[in-house]
C-alpha positions as CSV (number, residue, x, y, z in Angstrom):
1,M,-10.4,-11.9,10.8
2,M,-8.3,-9.0,9.4
3,P,-11.1,-6.9,7.9
4,A,-12.3,-5.9,11.4
5,Q,-8.8,-4.7,12.1
6,L,-8.8,-2.5,9.0
7,L,-11.6,-0.4,10.4
8,S,-14.6,-0.9,8.1
9,A,-12.6,-1.5,5.0
10,R,-12.6,-5.0,3.4
11,A,-9.4,-6.5,2.2
12,G,-8.5,-9.7,0.3
13,H,-5.6,-11.4,-1.5
14,W,-5.0,-13.5,-4.6
15,T,-1.7,-15.3,-4.4
16,G,-0.1,-16.9,-7.5
17,A,3.4,-18.3,-8.1
18,G,5.8,-15.8,-6.5
19,T,3.4,-12.9,-7.0
20,G,-0.1,-11.7,-6.2
21,V,-2.7,-9.0,-5.7
22,T,-4.1,-7.4,-2.5
23,V,-7.3,-5.3,-2.8
24,I,-8.6,-2.9,-0.2
25,L,-12.3,-1.8,-0.5
26,P,-13.1,1.1,1.7
27,P,-16.8,2.0,2.5
28,P,-18.6,4.3,0.1
29,G,-17.8,8.0,0.4
30,T,-14.2,7.4,1.6
31,V,-12.0,10.4,0.9
32,G,-8.5,9.8,-0.4
33,S,-5.2,11.3,-1.5
34,G,-1.6,10.1,-1.8
35,E,2.0,10.8,-2.6
36,V,4.9,9.2,-4.5
37,R,8.4,9.8,-3.3
38,G,10.3,6.9,-4.9
39,G,12.2,7.4,-8.2
40,A,10.7,4.5,-10.1
41,P,6.9,4.2,-9.4
42,A,4.4,1.9,-11.1
43,T,1.0,3.5,-10.3
44,R,-2.5,3.9,-11.8
45,E,-4.8,6.9,-11.4
46,F,-2.4,8.6,-9.0
47,A,-3.0,12.0,-10.6
48,L,-6.6,11.9,-9.3
49,L,-5.3,11.9,-5.8
50,D,-3.8,15.4,-6.0
51,P,-5.7,17.6,-3.6
52,V,-6.6,20.1,-6.4
53,R,-8.3,17.4,-8.6
54,L,-12.1,17.1,-8.8
55,V,-12.7,13.6,-7.6
56,D,-12.1,13.2,-3.8
57,R,-13.5,9.7,-3.2
58,V,-11.7,6.3,-3.7
59,D,-13.6,3.0,-4.3
60,A,-10.6,0.6,-4.2
61,V,-6.8,0.4,-3.9
62,V,-5.1,-2.4,-5.7
63,L,-1.6,-3.5,-4.7
64,S,0.1,-6.0,-7.0
65,G,3.3,-7.6,-8.1
66,G,4.5,-7.5,-11.7
67,S,5.7,-3.9,-11.9
68,A,3.8,-1.9,-14.6
69,F,2.4,-5.1,-16.0
70,G,0.7,-5.9,-12.7
71,L,-1.3,-2.6,-12.9
72,S,-3.8,-4.5,-15.1
73,A,-5.0,-6.2,-12.0
74,A,-7.0,-3.1,-11.3
75,D,-9.1,-3.7,-14.4
76,G,-10.7,-6.8,-12.8
77,V,-11.5,-4.8,-9.6
78,M,-12.9,-1.9,-11.7
79,G,-15.2,-4.3,-13.6
80,L,-16.5,-6.0,-10.5
81,L,-17.2,-2.6,-8.8
82,R,-19.1,-1.4,-11.9
83,E,-21.2,-4.5,-11.8
84,R,-22.1,-3.6,-8.3
85,G,-23.0,0.0,-9.2
86,A,-20.1,1.6,-7.4
87,G,-18.1,4.6,-8.7
88,F,-18.1,8.2,-9.5
89,P,-21.5,9.1,-11.1
90,T,-21.4,10.1,-14.8
91,P,-24.2,10.4,-17.4
92,A,-23.0,7.0,-18.8
93,G,-23.1,5.3,-15.4
94,P,-20.7,5.0,-12.5
95,V,-16.9,5.0,-13.0
96,P,-15.2,3.2,-10.2
97,I,-12.1,5.1,-8.8
98,V,-9.5,2.4,-8.5
99,I,-6.0,3.3,-7.5
100,G,-3.2,0.9,-8.4
101,M,0.4,0.5,-7.0
102,S,2.7,-2.2,-8.1
103,I,6.0,-3.7,-6.9
104,F,8.7,-5.3,-9.0
105,D,8.9,-9.1,-8.5
106,G,9.9,-12.1,-10.5
107,S,6.6,-12.3,-12.3
108,V,7.8,-9.6,-14.6
109,R,9.6,-12.4,-16.3
110,T,7.3,-15.4,-15.5
111,G,3.8,-13.9,-15.8
112,P,2.5,-10.9,-13.9
113,P,-0.9,-10.6,-12.2
114,D,-3.8,-9.7,-14.5
115,A,-7.4,-8.7,-14.3
116,R,-8.4,-12.2,-13.1
117,G,-6.1,-11.9,-10.1
118,G,-7.5,-8.5,-9.2
119,R,-11.1,-9.7,-9.4
120,A,-10.3,-12.8,-7.3
121,A,-8.7,-10.6,-4.6
122,A,-11.7,-8.3,-4.6
123,L,-14.1,-11.2,-4.3
124,A,-12.0,-12.5,-1.4
125,A,-12.3,-9.1,0.3
126,L,-16.1,-9.1,-0.2
127,A,-16.4,-12.6,1.1
128,G,-14.6,-11.7,4.3
129,D,-11.8,-14.2,3.8
130,D,-9.0,-14.2,6.4
131,F,-6.4,-11.5,5.6
132,A,-3.0,-13.0,6.1
133,S,0.3,-11.2,6.3
134,G,3.8,-12.2,5.1
135,R,4.6,-13.6,1.7
136,V,1.0,-13.5,0.5
137,G,-1.0,-11.4,-2.0
138,A,1.1,-8.5,-3.4
139,G,3.9,-9.4,-1.0
140,A,4.3,-12.9,-2.3
141,G,7.4,-12.1,-4.3
142,A,8.8,-9.3,-2.2
143,S,12.4,-9.0,-0.8
144,T,14.6,-6.4,0.9
145,G,18.3,-5.6,1.3
146,R,19.2,-5.6,-2.3
147,W,21.5,-2.6,-1.9
148,R,23.8,-5.0,0.0
149,G,23.7,-7.6,-2.7
150,R,21.4,-9.8,-0.6
151,S,17.8,-10.9,-0.9
152,D,16.4,-10.5,2.7
153,P,12.8,-11.2,3.6
154,G,10.1,-8.9,2.4
155,G,6.3,-9.3,2.3
156,L,3.0,-7.7,3.4
157,G,2.3,-6.5,6.8
158,W,-0.4,-4.5,8.7
159,A,-0.8,-2.7,12.0
160,R,-3.3,-0.6,13.8
161,R,-3.2,2.1,16.6
162,D,-5.6,4.4,18.4
163,A,-5.1,8.2,18.0
164,G,-7.1,10.3,20.4
165,G,-10.5,8.9,19.8
166,V,-10.0,7.8,16.2
167,R,-8.2,4.8,14.8
168,V,-5.4,4.4,12.2
169,A,-4.5,1.2,10.3
170,A,-1.9,0.5,7.6
171,V,-1.2,-2.2,5.1
172,V,2.3,-2.1,3.6
173,V,4.0,-4.2,0.9
174,V,7.7,-4.2,1.6
175,N,10.0,-4.8,-1.4
176,A,12.6,-2.3,-0.5
177,W,16.0,-1.7,-2.0
178,G,17.3,-0.9,1.5
179,D,17.2,-2.7,4.9
180,V,14.3,-3.0,7.2
181,L,15.3,-1.5,10.5
182,G,14.2,-2.5,14.0
183,R,13.0,-0.1,16.6
184,D,16.6,0.4,17.7
185,G,17.5,1.6,14.2
186,E,19.6,-1.4,13.3
187,P,19.0,-3.7,10.3
188,L,16.9,-6.7,11.1
189,F,18.8,-9.0,8.7
190,G,22.6,-9.3,8.4
191,G,25.0,-6.7,9.7
192,A,25.4,-3.0,9.0
193,D,28.5,-3.4,6.8
194,G,29.2,0.3,6.6
195,Y,28.6,2.4,3.5
196,V,29.7,0.5,0.4
197,R,29.0,0.9,-3.3
198,P,25.8,-1.0,-4.0
199,P,26.4,-4.1,-6.2
200,A,25.8,-3.6,-10.0
201,G,22.3,-4.6,-11.0
202,S,20.9,-4.2,-7.5
203,G,18.4,-1.5,-8.5
204,M,15.2,-1.4,-10.4
205,Q,13.7,-4.4,-8.6
206,N,12.1,-2.7,-5.6
207,T,9.4,-0.6,-4.1
208,T,7.5,-0.2,-0.8
209,V,3.8,0.7,-1.1
210,A,1.3,1.4,1.6
211,V,-2.4,2.2,2.3
212,V,-3.2,4.2,5.5
213,L,-6.8,4.1,6.7
214,T,-8.5,6.2,9.4
215,D,-12.0,6.5,10.6
216,A,-11.5,10.3,11.2
217,R,-13.3,12.8,9.1
218,L,-10.7,14.4,6.9
219,S,-10.5,16.6,3.8
220,K,-8.6,15.5,0.7
221,L,-5.8,17.9,1.6
222,D,-5.7,16.3,5.1
223,C,-5.3,12.9,3.5
224,F,-2.5,14.2,1.4
225,L,-0.7,15.3,4.6
226,L,-1.4,11.9,6.2
227,A,0.2,10.2,3.2
228,Q,3.3,12.4,3.7
229,S,3.5,11.2,7.3
230,G,3.3,7.6,6.0
231,H,6.5,8.3,4.0
232,T,8.1,9.5,7.2
233,G,7.3,6.0,8.6
234,F,9.1,4.6,5.5
235,A,12.2,6.6,6.3
236,R,12.2,5.4,9.9
237,A,11.8,1.7,9.2
238,V,13.7,1.3,5.9
239,H,17.2,2.5,5.1
240,P,17.8,3.8,2.5
241,A,14.2,4.7,1.6
242,H,12.9,6.6,-1.4
243,S,15.8,5.7,-3.6
244,R,16.0,6.2,-7.4
245,Y,15.3,2.4,-7.6
246,D,12.1,2.3,-5.4
247,G,8.6,3.3,-6.5
248,D,7.7,4.2,-2.9
249,A,4.1,5.4,-2.7
250,V,1.4,5.9,0.0
251,V,-2.4,6.3,-0.3
252,A,-4.3,7.7,2.7
253,L,-8.0,7.0,3.1
254,A,-10.4,8.6,5.6
255,T,-13.8,6.9,6.1
256,G,-15.2,9.6,8.4
257,E,-17.1,7.1,10.4
258,A,-15.8,8.3,13.8
259,G,-18.1,11.3,13.3
260,A,-15.7,14.0,14.6
261,E,-12.7,15.7,13.1
262,A,-9.4,14.5,14.6
263,D,-6.3,16.4,15.7
264,L,-4.5,16.2,12.4
265,D,-1.0,16.6,13.8
266,L,-1.6,13.8,16.4
267,L,-3.1,11.6,13.6
268,R,0.0,12.3,11.4
269,A,2.4,11.3,14.3
270,V,0.5,8.1,14.9
271,T,0.4,7.3,11.2
272,T,4.2,7.5,11.1
273,D,4.4,4.9,13.9
274,V,1.7,2.6,12.4
275,I,3.6,2.5,9.1
276,G,6.8,1.5,10.9
277,D,4.9,-1.2,12.8
278,A,3.4,-2.6,9.6
279,I,6.8,-2.6,7.8
280,R,8.3,-4.7,10.6
281,S,5.3,-7.0,10.7
282,A,5.7,-7.7,7.0
283,V,9.1,-9.4,7.6
284,G,8.6,-10.7,11.2
């Protein structure tokens, strides 16, 4: 089952008609940060991830279709976590810290995921349901290669690697404007037709989003640097990446369960490779 491969985090999907939600629930006390590099992001609570902000813990990350409409899926996760007493302590009770990232898919027109989809995905994660890859969850309506006027395969993928005594895992939803590249740097679908003017209307329907997890003990600033390395993985496995039409974003989470601090530069190098692995597995 996939949750074991995501270190100690739990993960689950809700899949609808051409869209869906994927929820990742890290263990309590997980430190997190993140970075957006795409020009058209759809995110929730990303300002909290800045290393200078007060809150350094993350209770859930919600990936969804439906562009900005799909961000409402996080409401269902937030409500479920509050029922379970999870969240940042306040005088009025805990406030779950739930980060949201959405891709653009056809459900913007037909009906995007909502709080019910988010709650269902979170319940699947808590139940330990199998965590599939491909066109499932937030990757159900994903595609790639639109800059060439095509609709090549997209989806959700995951990968894991060891990094000098600690582990790194990544979950990526690939809905890129550009091509997915193989390890040889060549597009996996179709030919490299040279540099041509992208077809009219090929933009504003894209985004690649990722969650990186490690069991290393890291600070919030360290997690921010890890998220930056995740974007390097984007640039290696997607071309072009970080366009004006993509909302490319990465959240990095550190559970600290390995007990020791890791070599941050080694961890960043491995993260770059793991993201590339996950992107290719999403469309494989």
